[in-house]
OpenMM code with the backbone's topology and positions (N, CA, C; nanometers):
from openmm import Vec3, app, unit

residues = "HIS THR VAL THR HIS VAL SER ALA THR MET SER GLY TRP ARG ARG ALA PRO VAL GLN ASN THR VAL SER PRO ASN MET ALA LEU LEU GLY GLU TYR GLY HIS VAL LEU GLY GLY PRO GLU PRO ASN ASP ARG ASN PRO ASN THR PHE ARG ARG ASP GLN THR TRP ARG GLN ARG PRO GLU ALA ARG ARG ASP ILE GLY PRO LEU ILE ASP ARG ILE PRO SER GLY HIS PRO HIS ILE PHE PRO ASN PHE TRP VAL THR GLY PRO GLY ASN GLY GLN VAL SER MET ARG MET PRO LYS GLY PRO THR LYS THR GLU ILE TRP TRP PHE THR PHE VAL ASP LYS THR THR PRO ASP LYS HIS GLN ALA ASN LEU GLN GLU ALA MET HIS THR PHE GLY PRO ALA GLY MET LEU GLU GLN".split()
positions = [
    Vec3(8.1029, 2.5398, -4.9901),
    Vec3(8.1364, 2.4908, -5.1219),
    Vec3(8.0187, 2.4150, -5.1816),
    Vec3(7.9635, 2.3181, -5.1082),
    Vec3(7.8525, 2.2396, -5.1614),
    Vec3(7.7308, 2.3260, -5.1865),
    Vec3(7.7002, 2.4172, -5.0953),
    Vec3(7.5825, 2.5027, -5.1116),
    Vec3(7.5950, 2.5879, -5.2370),
    Vec3(7.7110, 2.6468, -5.2612),
    Vec3(7.7262, 2.7323, -5.3790),
    Vec3(7.7162, 2.6521, -5.5075),
    Vec3(7.7733, 2.5328, -5.5090),
    Vec3(7.7660, 2.4506, -5.6296),
    Vec3(7.6224, 2.4061, -5.6559),
    Vec3(7.5525, 2.3630, -5.5527),
    Vec3(7.4146, 2.3165, -5.5701),
    Vec3(7.3239, 2.4320, -5.6094),
    Vec3(7.3381, 2.5474, -5.5451),
    Vec3(7.2509, 2.6603, -5.5788),
    Vec3(7.2768, 2.7088, -5.7217),
    Vec3(7.4019, 2.7024, -5.7679),
    Vec3(7.4310, 2.7404, -5.9064),
    Vec3(7.3623, 2.6444, -6.0030),
    Vec3(7.3651, 2.5165, -5.9716),
    Vec3(7.2982, 2.4179, -6.0565),
    Vec3(7.1475, 2.4384, -6.0545),
    Vec3(7.0921, 2.4645, -5.9361),
    Vec3(6.9475, 2.4839, -5.9231),
    Vec3(6.9000, 2.6080, -5.9977),
    Vec3(6.9879, 2.7054, -6.0176),
    Vec3(6.9475, 2.8277, -6.0871),
    Vec3(6.9210, 2.8037, -6.2354),
    Vec3(6.9682, 2.6897, -6.2862),
    Vec3(6.9452, 2.6569, -6.4263),
    Vec3(7.0396, 2.7265, -6.5219),
    Vec3(7.1514, 2.7774, -6.4740),
    Vec3(7.2436, 2.8519, -6.5595),
    Vec3(7.3048, 2.7653, -6.6689),
    Vec3(7.3108, 2.6357, -6.6462),
    Vec3(7.3531, 2.5430, -6.7521),
    Vec3(7.2935, 2.4066, -6.7228),
    Vec3(7.2863, 2.3294, -6.8264),
    Vec3(7.2335, 2.1948, -6.8089),
    Vec3(7.3370, 2.1094, -6.7389),
    Vec3(7.2982, 2.0485, -6.6309),
    Vec3(7.3876, 1.9581, -6.5599),
    Vec3(7.3553, 1.8155, -6.6024),
    Vec3(7.4570, 1.7285, -6.6081),
    Vec3(7.4278, 1.5898, -6.6414),
    Vec3(7.3379, 1.5282, -6.5342),
    Vec3(7.2486, 1.4416, -6.5761),
    Vec3(7.1578, 1.3767, -6.4816),
    Vec3(7.2350, 1.2711, -6.4053),
    Vec3(7.2253, 1.2786, -6.2752),
    Vec3(7.2934, 1.1827, -6.1900),
    Vec3(7.1860, 1.1155, -6.1058),
    Vec3(7.1595, 0.9879, -6.1328),
    Vec3(7.0498, 0.9184, -6.0667),
    Vec3(7.0750, 0.8931, -5.9194),
    Vec3(7.1955, 0.8597, -5.8844),
    Vec3(7.2282, 0.8335, -5.7451),
    Vec3(7.3538, 0.9111, -5.7099),
    Vec3(7.3708, 0.9327, -5.5848),
    Vec3(7.4877, 1.0068, -5.5383),
    Vec3(7.6112, 0.9184, -5.5505),
    Vec3(7.7157, 0.9719, -5.6088),
    Vec3(7.8424, 0.9002, -5.6170),
    Vec3(7.9219, 0.9297, -5.4914),
    Vec3(7.9818, 0.8267, -5.4322),
    Vec3(8.0663, 0.8531, -5.3158),
    Vec3(8.1817, 0.9452, -5.3550),
    Vec3(8.2200, 1.0321, -5.2652),
    Vec3(8.3340, 1.1202, -5.2882),
    Vec3(8.4543, 1.0658, -5.2141),
    Vec3(8.5706, 1.0996, -5.2653),
    Vec3(8.6938, 1.0538, -5.2034),
    Vec3(8.7954, 1.1667, -5.2078),
    Vec3(8.8766, 1.1743, -5.1060),
    Vec3(8.9874, 1.2696, -5.1035),
    Vec3(9.1153, 1.1920, -5.0760),
    Vec3(9.2114, 1.2063, -5.1637),
    Vec3(9.3422, 1.1449, -5.1449),
    Vec3(9.4374, 1.2544, -5.1007),
    Vec3(9.4917, 1.2384, -4.9829),
    Vec3(9.5799, 1.3400, -4.9262),
    Vec3(9.7246, 1.3028, -4.9529),
    Vec3(9.7993, 1.3973, -5.0073),
    Vec3(9.9397, 1.3743, -5.0370),
    Vec3(10.0282, 1.4033, -4.9174),
    Vec3(10.1494, 1.3593, -4.9292),
    Vec3(10.2458, 1.3721, -4.8210),
    Vec3(10.2826, 1.5173, -4.7896),
    Vec3(10.2770, 1.6056, -4.8883),
    Vec3(10.3224, 1.7432, -4.8703),
    Vec3(10.2108, 1.8462, -4.8820),
    Vec3(10.0862, 1.8064, -4.8566),
    Vec3(9.9759, 1.9008, -4.8610),
    Vec3(9.8952, 1.8970, -4.9887),
    Vec3(9.9362, 1.8145, -5.0856),
    Vec3(9.8596, 1.8015, -5.2096),
    Vec3(9.7338, 1.7202, -5.1811),
    Vec3(9.6304, 1.7412, -5.2613),
    Vec3(9.5079, 1.6624, -5.2439),
    Vec3(9.4394, 1.6448, -5.3789),
    Vec3(9.3763, 1.5307, -5.3958),
    Vec3(9.2939, 1.5040, -5.5133),
    Vec3(9.1584, 1.4621, -5.4600),
    Vec3(9.0543, 1.5354, -5.4967),
    Vec3(8.9227, 1.5045, -5.4431),
    Vec3(8.8150, 1.5085, -5.5479),
    Vec3(8.7030, 1.4482, -5.5141),
    Vec3(8.5878, 1.4503, -5.6028),
    Vec3(8.5127, 1.3195, -5.5985),
    Vec3(8.4093, 1.3088, -5.6810),
    Vec3(8.3313, 1.1853, -5.6854),
    Vec3(8.4136, 1.0699, -5.7417),
    Vec3(8.3920, 0.9520, -5.6861),
    Vec3(8.4606, 0.8340, -5.7373),
    Vec3(8.4129, 0.8029, -5.8790),
    Vec3(8.5014, 0.7488, -5.9621),
    Vec3(8.4604, 0.7134, -6.0987),
    Vec3(8.3750, 0.5868, -6.0974),
    Vec3(8.2587, 0.5956, -6.1553),
    Vec3(8.1716, 0.4787, -6.1699),
    Vec3(8.0631, 0.5123, -6.2713),
    Vec3(7.9821, 0.4152, -6.3033),
    Vec3(7.8790, 0.4345, -6.4058),
    Vec3(7.7727, 0.5352, -6.3648),
    Vec3(7.7564, 0.5616, -6.2357),
    Vec3(7.6552, 0.6576, -6.1887),
    Vec3(7.7048, 0.8016, -6.1956),
    Vec3(7.8349, 0.8201, -6.2105),
    Vec3(7.8940, 0.9535, -6.2127),
    Vec3(7.9162, 0.9962, -6.3579),
    Vec3(7.8365, 1.0918, -6.4086),
    Vec3(7.8487, 1.1308, -6.5495),
    Vec3(7.9830, 1.1935, -6.5853),
    Vec3(8.0567, 1.2448, -6.4877),
    Vec3(8.1865, 1.3056, -6.5173),
    Vec3(8.2975, 1.2033, -6.5367),
    Vec3(8.2724, 1.0781, -6.4995),
    Vec3(8.3755, 0.9752, -6.5102),
    Vec3(8.4318, 0.9662, -6.6505),
    Vec3(8.3467, 0.9771, -6.7492),
    Vec3(8.3896, 0.9499, -6.8863),
    Vec3(8.4226, 1.0760, -6.9649),
    Vec3(8.4320, 1.1909, -6.8976),
    Vec3(8.4704, 1.3149, -6.9664),
    Vec3(8.6206, 1.3205, -6.9907),
    Vec3(8.6952, 1.2385, -6.9207),
    Vec3(8.8402, 1.2285, -6.9405),
    Vec3(8.8754, 1.0837, -6.9719),
    Vec3(8.9837, 1.0658, -7.0439),
    Vec3(9.0320, 0.9319, -7.0768),
    Vec3(9.0708, 0.8592, -6.9483),
    Vec3(9.0193, 0.7405, -6.9293),
    Vec3(9.0457, 0.6634, -6.8078),
    Vec3(9.1388, 0.5449, -6.8323),
    Vec3(9.1929, 0.5311, -6.9532),
    Vec3(9.2739, 0.4131, -6.9845),
    Vec3(9.4033, 0.4066, -6.9038),
    Vec3(9.4486, 0.5180, -6.8484),
    Vec3(9.5703, 0.5166, -6.7681),
    Vec3(9.5561, 0.4225, -6.6486),
    Vec3(9.4340, 0.4025, -6.6035),
    Vec3(9.4107, 0.3152, -6.4875),
    Vec3(9.4459, 0.1694, -6.5168),
    Vec3(9.4494, 0.1325, -6.6449),
    Vec3(9.4767, -0.0066, -6.6828),
    Vec3(9.6251, -0.0341, -6.7062),
    Vec3(9.7076, 0.0696, -6.7093),
    Vec3(9.8510, 0.0483, -6.7322),
    Vec3(9.9111, -0.0293, -6.6152),
    Vec3(9.9876, -0.1352, -6.6448),
    Vec3(10.0456, -0.2164, -6.5370),
    Vec3(10.1286, -0.1346, -6.4385),
    Vec3(10.2085, -0.0389, -6.4904),
    Vec3(10.2933, 0.0393, -6.3987),
    Vec3(10.2092, 0.1296, -6.3085),
    Vec3(10.0982, 0.1820, -6.3598),
    Vec3(10.0098, 0.2650, -6.2770),
    Vec3(9.9432, 0.1794, -6.1702),
    Vec3(9.8967, 0.0612, -6.2083),
    Vec3(9.8315, -0.0285, -6.1127),
    Vec3(9.9311, -0.0721, -6.0050),
    Vec3(10.0552, -0.0966, -6.0457),
    Vec3(10.1581, -0.1375, -5.9500),
    Vec3(10.1913, -0.0231, -5.8535),
    Vec3(10.2115, 0.0977, -5.9077),
    Vec3(10.2543, 0.2103, -5.8248),
    Vec3(10.1447, 0.2624, -5.7327),
    Vec3(10.0217, 0.2639, -5.7807),
    Vec3(9.9125, 0.3218, -5.7013),
    Vec3(9.8453, 0.2179, -5.6135),
    Vec3(9.8355, 0.0956, -5.6627),
    Vec3(9.7770, -0.0108, -5.5826),
    Vec3(9.6259, -0.0197, -5.5949),
    Vec3(9.5612, -0.0797, -5.4945),
    Vec3(9.4184, -0.1107, -5.5043),
    Vec3(9.3260, 0.0114, -5.5115),
    Vec3(9.3735, 0.1273, -5.4738),
    Vec3(9.2879, 0.2466, -5.4799),
    Vec3(9.2747, 0.3040, -5.6205),
    Vec3(9.3487, 0.2510, -5.7156),
    Vec3(9.3506, 0.3108, -5.8496),
    Vec3(9.2121, 0.3202, -5.9118),
    Vec3(9.1263, 0.2245, -5.8845),
    Vec3(8.9925, 0.2268, -5.9444),
    Vec3(8.8974, 0.3221, -5.8728),
    Vec3(8.9397, 0.3767, -5.7589),
    Vec3(8.8547, 0.4692, -5.6836),
    Vec3(8.9039, 0.6134, -5.6900),
    Vec3(9.0201, 0.6371, -5.7499),
    Vec3(9.0743, 0.7733, -5.7566),
    Vec3(8.9771, 0.8613, -5.8340),
    Vec3(8.9366, 0.9732, -5.7760),
    Vec3(8.8364, 1.0587, -5.8399),
    Vec3(8.8823, 1.1193, -5.9720),
    Vec3(8.7856, 1.1412, -6.0583),
    Vec3(8.8094, 1.2223, -6.1779),
    Vec3(8.7732, 1.3643, -6.1375),
    Vec3(8.8391, 1.4131, -6.0379),
    Vec3(8.8034, 1.5417, -5.9800),
    Vec3(8.9060, 1.6477, -6.0084),
    Vec3(8.9350, 1.7266, -5.9067),
    Vec3(9.0250, 1.8389, -5.9254),
    Vec3(9.1368, 1.8342, -5.8227),
    Vec3(9.2624, 1.8222, -5.8721),
    Vec3(9.3757, 1.8208, -5.7806),
    Vec3(9.4128, 1.9609, -5.7324),
    Vec3(9.4568, 1.9660, -5.6096),
    Vec3(9.5121, 2.0877, -5.5500),
    Vec3(9.6592, 2.0587, -5.5240),
    Vec3(9.7452, 2.1403, -5.5790),
    Vec3(9.8879, 2.1216, -5.5599),
    Vec3(9.9348, 2.2288, -5.4629),
    Vec3(9.9744, 2.1856, -5.3448),
    Vec3(10.0111, 2.2769, -5.2372),
    Vec3(10.1284, 2.3636, -5.2807),
    Vec3(10.1287, 2.4917, -5.2515),
    Vec3(10.0321, 2.5600, -5.1658),
    Vec3(9.9204, 2.6327, -5.2404),
    Vec3(9.9325, 2.6569, -5.3728),
    Vec3(9.8361, 2.7511, -5.4316),
    Vec3(9.7951, 2.7220, -5.5759),
    Vec3(9.8050, 2.5989, -5.6204),
    Vec3(9.7749, 2.5669, -5.7604),
    Vec3(9.6580, 2.4694, -5.7651),
    Vec3(9.5597, 2.4964, -5.8517),
    Vec3(9.4393, 2.4142, -5.8579),
    Vec3(9.4026, 2.3865, -6.0021),
    Vec3(9.3609, 2.2647, -6.0310),
    Vec3(9.3174, 2.2239, -6.1642),
    Vec3(9.1682, 2.1952, -6.1566),
    Vec3(9.0903, 2.2480, -6.2513),
    Vec3(8.9451, 2.2282, -6.2470),
    Vec3(8.9075, 2.0851, -6.2810),
    Vec3(8.7802, 2.0555, -6.2584),
    Vec3(8.7280, 1.9220, -6.2830),
    Vec3(8.7232, 1.8869, -6.4303),
    Vec3(8.6779, 1.7659, -6.4596),
    Vec3(8.6781, 1.7158, -6.5970),
    Vec3(8.6075, 1.8084, -6.6949),
    Vec3(8.6718, 1.8321, -6.8067),
    Vec3(8.6090, 1.9060, -6.9148),
    Vec3(8.6259, 2.0568, -6.9130),
    Vec3(8.6735, 2.1154, -6.8035),
    Vec3(8.6822, 2.2616, -6.7963),
    Vec3(8.8109, 2.3181, -6.8534),
    Vec3(8.9200, 2.2447, -6.8491),
    Vec3(9.0450, 2.2907, -6.9075),
    Vec3(9.0998, 2.4176, -6.8451),
    Vec3(9.0897, 2.4291, -6.7134),
    Vec3(9.1397, 2.5492, -6.6465),
    Vec3(9.2311, 2.5128, -6.5304),
    Vec3(9.3245, 2.6020, -6.5041),
    Vec3(9.4048, 2.5948, -6.3828),
    Vec3(9.4004, 2.7327, -6.3182),
    Vec3(9.4208, 2.7352, -6.1883),
    Vec3(9.4268, 2.8646, -6.1206),
    Vec3(9.5398, 2.8646, -6.0195),
    Vec3(9.5933, 2.9831, -5.9999),
    Vec3(9.6942, 3.0050, -5.8971),
    Vec3(9.6373, 3.1067, -5.8001),
    Vec3(9.6485, 3.0764, -5.6712),
    Vec3(9.5984, 3.1649, -5.5677),
    Vec3(9.7180, 3.2264, -5.4948),
    Vec3(9.7259, 3.3594, -5.4986),
    Vec3(9.8367, 3.4295, -5.4348),
    Vec3(9.7857, 3.5142, -5.3191),
    Vec3(9.8251, 3.4793, -5.1964),
    Vec3(9.7860, 3.5625, -5.0823),
    Vec3(9.8430, 3.7030, -5.0972),
    Vec3(9.7593, 3.8041, -5.0730),
    Vec3(9.8011, 3.9441, -5.0816),
    Vec3(9.7884, 4.0142, -4.9471),
    Vec3(9.7646, 3.9395, -4.8434),
    Vec3(9.7482, 3.9939, -4.7100),
    Vec3(9.6597, 3.9008, -4.6298),
    Vec3(9.6351, 3.9347, -4.5035),
    Vec3(9.5563, 3.8445, -4.4184),
    Vec3(9.4116, 3.8263, -4.4643),
    Vec3(9.3577, 3.9200, -4.5408),
    Vec3(9.2179, 3.9080, -4.5834),
    Vec3(9.2006, 3.9174, -4.7349),
    Vec3(9.3100, 3.9082, -4.8095),
    Vec3(9.3017, 3.9216, -4.9555),
    Vec3(9.3781, 3.8095, -5.0243),
    Vec3(9.3189, 3.7610, -5.1318),
    Vec3(9.3854, 3.6632, -5.2173),
    Vec3(9.3594, 3.7013, -5.3617),
    Vec3(9.4627, 3.6988, -5.4419),
    Vec3(9.4482, 3.7242, -5.5850),
    Vec3(9.4483, 3.5890, -5.6557),
    Vec3(9.3551, 3.5708, -5.7498),
    Vec3(9.3462, 3.4445, -5.8226),
    Vec3(9.3710, 3.4708, -5.9702),
    Vec3(9.4634, 3.3970, -6.0271),
    Vec3(9.4908, 3.4041, -6.1703),
    Vec3(9.4357, 3.2777, -6.2347),
    Vec3(9.3538, 3.2948, -6.3385),
    Vec3(9.2936, 3.1823, -6.4105),
    Vec3(9.3577, 3.1675, -6.5477),
    Vec3(9.3816, 3.0430, -6.5875),
    Vec3(9.4333, 3.0102, -6.7201),
    Vec3(9.3410, 2.9053, -6.7805),
    Vec3(9.2953, 2.9283, -6.9025),
    Vec3(9.2047, 2.8358, -6.9701),
    Vec3(9.2746, 2.7768, -7.0915),
    Vec3(9.2637, 2.6472, -7.1071),
    Vec3(9.3258, 2.5762, -7.2184),
    Vec3(9.2178, 2.5197, -7.3098),
    Vec3(9.2419, 2.5254, -7.4389),
    Vec3(9.1490, 2.4683, -7.5361),
    Vec3(9.2246, 2.3675, -7.6229),
    Vec3(9.1525, 2.2739, -7.6769),
    Vec3(9.2104, 2.1696, -7.7611),
    Vec3(9.2404, 2.2268, -7.8994),
    Vec3(9.3675, 2.2307, -7.9363),
    Vec3(9.4043, 2.2924, -8.0641),
    Vec3(9.3508, 2.2151, -8.1842),
    Vec3(9.3099, 2.0899, -8.1637),
    Vec3(9.2570, 2.0117, -8.2759),
    Vec3(9.1085, 2.0380, -8.3011),
    Vec3(9.0462, 2.1208, -8.2169),
    Vec3(8.9032, 2.1515, -8.2352),
    Vec3(8.8799, 2.3022, -8.2333),
    Vec3(8.9351, 2.3756, -8.3314),
    Vec3(8.9221, 2.5217, -8.3298),
    Vec3(8.7773, 2.5694, -8.3367),
    Vec3(8.6887, 2.4898, -8.3936),
    Vec3(8.5481, 2.5297, -8.4027),
    Vec3(8.4804, 2.5345, -8.2656),
    Vec3(8.5402, 2.4709, -8.1660),
    Vec3(8.4816, 2.4688, -8.0315),
    Vec3(8.5482, 2.5677, -7.9358),
    Vec3(8.6529, 2.6369, -7.9803),
    Vec3(8.7286, 2.7250, -7.8912),
    Vec3(8.6407, 2.8289, -7.8226),
    Vec3(8.5590, 2.9012, -7.8984),
    Vec3(8.4776, 3.0079, -7.8401),
    Vec3(8.3794, 2.9525, -7.7373),
    Vec3(8.3151, 2.8408, -7.7694),
    Vec3(8.2204, 2.7796, -7.6755),
    Vec3(8.2919, 2.7324, -7.5496),
    Vec3(8.4115, 2.6749, -7.5649),
    Vec3(8.4884, 2.6300, -7.4487),
    Vec3(8.5283, 2.7473, -7.3600),
    Vec3(8.5702, 2.8581, -7.4214),
    Vec3(8.6078, 2.9764, -7.3436),
    Vec3(8.4874, 3.0340, -7.2696),
    Vec3(8.3726, 3.0405, -7.3357),
    Vec3(8.2515, 3.0919, -7.2705),
    Vec3(8.2128, 3.0046, -7.1515),
    Vec3(8.2183, 2.8737, -7.1707),
    Vec3(8.1862, 2.7805, -7.0618),
    Vec3(8.2810, 2.8016, -6.9441),
    Vec3(8.4104, 2.8137, -6.9740),
    Vec3(8.5098, 2.8326, -6.8688),
    Vec3(8.4862, 2.9632, -6.7934),
    Vec3(8.4622, 3.0715, -6.8666),
    Vec3(8.4420, 3.2021, -6.8018),
    Vec3(8.3160, 3.2049, -6.7161),
    Vec3(8.2147, 3.1303, -6.7560),
    Vec3(8.0898, 3.1317, -6.6807),
    Vec3(8.0867, 3.0283, -6.5686),
    Vec3(8.1905, 2.9464, -6.5593),
    Vec3(8.1969, 2.8472, -6.4527),
    Vec3(8.2800, 2.8992, -6.3364),
    Vec3(8.4049, 2.9373, -6.3639),
    Vec3(8.4947, 2.9856, -6.2595),
    Vec3(8.5443, 3.1255, -6.2947),
    Vec3(8.6114, 3.1887, -6.2007),
    Vec3(8.6655, 3.3216, -6.2245),
    Vec3(8.5688, 3.4317, -6.1850),
    Vec3(8.6011, 3.5571, -6.2148),
    Vec3(8.5213, 3.6716, -6.1708),
    Vec3(8.3757, 3.6675, -6.2173),
    Vec3(8.3493, 3.6105, -6.3344),
    Vec3(8.2119, 3.6042, -6.3849),
    Vec3(8.1500, 3.4669, -6.3637),
    Vec3(8.2196, 3.3796, -6.2937),
    Vec3(8.1737, 3.2418, -6.2795),
    Vec3(8.0632, 3.2225, -6.1775),
    Vec3(7.9846, 3.1196, -6.2007),
    Vec3(7.8758, 3.0859, -6.1094),
    Vec3(7.9238, 3.0024, -5.9915),
    Vec3(8.0397, 2.9376, -6.0029),
    Vec3(8.0837, 2.8490, -5.8956),
    Vec3(8.1899, 2.9103, -5.8058),
    Vec3(8.2559, 3.0116, -5.8518),
    Vec3(8.3592, 3.0730, -5.7677),
    Vec3(8.3821, 3.2158, -5.8136),
    Vec3(8.3676, 3.3098, -5.7248),
    Vec3(8.3918, 3.4495, -5.7594),
    Vec3(8.4994, 3.5058, -5.6696),
] * unit.nanometer
topology = app.Topology()
chain = topology.addChain("A")
for resn in residues:
    res = topology.addResidue(resn, chain)
    for name in ("N", "CA", "C"):
        topology.addAtom(name, app.Element.getBySymbol(name[0]), res)
């Protein structure tokens, strides 16, 4: 996973945000096989601010989640057994359906912000070139 992501970035296929230092990664494991993983949110991680983070300040969220709330990654959740949400800014989900011992079918769904129709085509192109059959990060 890391090798494919790094080699895709090194190929120059798109501009990656500059990250001066490595952000620690965290994986939160759920009780039933769910997981949320990725770099911890902080000022060194350029993806931290691609999504609204104000939910972390809600009293009920702080109460329910506890002291780890400030370290929960702005990454990609996996919902067991076969549902995955992409990282910040991609607006995609995928479902993985096993088709046999050596085959898996993946269905991709891309979402765009209806309030920004002028960006729809660019968002779709970015999504198609990131993940899916034509993607640089997962084929």
